[in-house]
LOFILUM-792221 format. One record per residue (C-alpha): residue in three letters; z, x, y. Coordinates in steps of 0.25 Angstrom, whole numbers, padded with zeros to 4 digits, always signed. Layout:
alaZXY...
***
This chain:
met-0385+0098+0207arg-0388+0113+0210pro-0377+0123+0209cys-0374+0130+0223pro-0380+0144+0222asp-0368+0149+0232arg-0357+0142+0224asp-0352+0155+0217arg-0355+0164+0229gln-0343+0172+0234val-0341+0168+0249pro-0335+0179+0258arg-0321+0176+0263thr-0315+0182+0276glu-0302+0189+0277his-0303+0187+0292leu-0295+0174+0293pro-0287+0168+0304ser-0273+0171+0307arg-0266+0158+0311pro-0261+0154+0321thr-0268+0165+0330trp-0282+0163+0323asp-0284+0178+0324cys-0291+0185+0312ala-0280+0189+0301val-0288+0202+0298cys-0294+0207+0311gly-0285+0200+0322his-0297+0194+0330pro-0298+0180+0333trp-0302+0172+0321pro-0313+0170+0316cys-0316+0185+0319val-0329+0191+0317asn-0327+0194+0302ala-0322+0180+0299lys-0334+0174+0306gln-0344+0183+0298glu-0337+0180+0285leu-0335+0165+0288arg-0350+0164+0291glu-0353+0171+0278gln-0344+0163+0270tyr-0349+0150+0276asp-0364+0154+0276his-0368+0143+0267phe-0359+0132+0274pro-0359+0134+0289ala-0354+0121+0291gly-0341+0125+0283leu-0339+0137+0292ala-0340+0127+0304ile-0330+0118+0298tyr-0321+0129+0294met-0321+0136+0308ala-0319+0122+0315ser-0307+0120+0306ser-0302+0134+0309met-0304+0132+0324tyr-0296+0119+0323asp-0284+0126+0316ala-0285+0137+0327val-0284+0127+0338glu-0271+0122+0332asp-0265+0135+0329leu-0269+0141+0343thr-0264+0129+0351ala-0251+0126+0343his-0242+0132+0354gly-0249+0125+0365ala-0259+0135+0368pro-0273+0130+0373thr-0284+0130+0363pro-0292+0144+0364ala-0305+0142+0370asp-0313+0151+0361leu-0310+0143+0348tyr-0324+0137+0347glu-0330+0151+0349arg-0321+0157+0339phe-0322+0147+0328leu-0335+0139+0329ser-0346+0145+0338trp-0350+0156+0328ala-0350+0147+0315pro-0364+0142+0311
***
């Protein structure tokens, strides 16, 4: 078995994380994932784009639960926010 050349590579992490239950960015206050989070997540998952799609779909599911917990309708823009930009 060949060793993975990227195994020891330091992957950038983002400080632009969601603030629950509003799902706004904890750093800049924009709807999460904000522009900075998207860029940093793309870089982080560069070699595993399916992982990014899985992570974002899971996050969208959590956002639906949080944002509708008090009977509000599901926001119409969630697919655009969470999945449309991911490779």
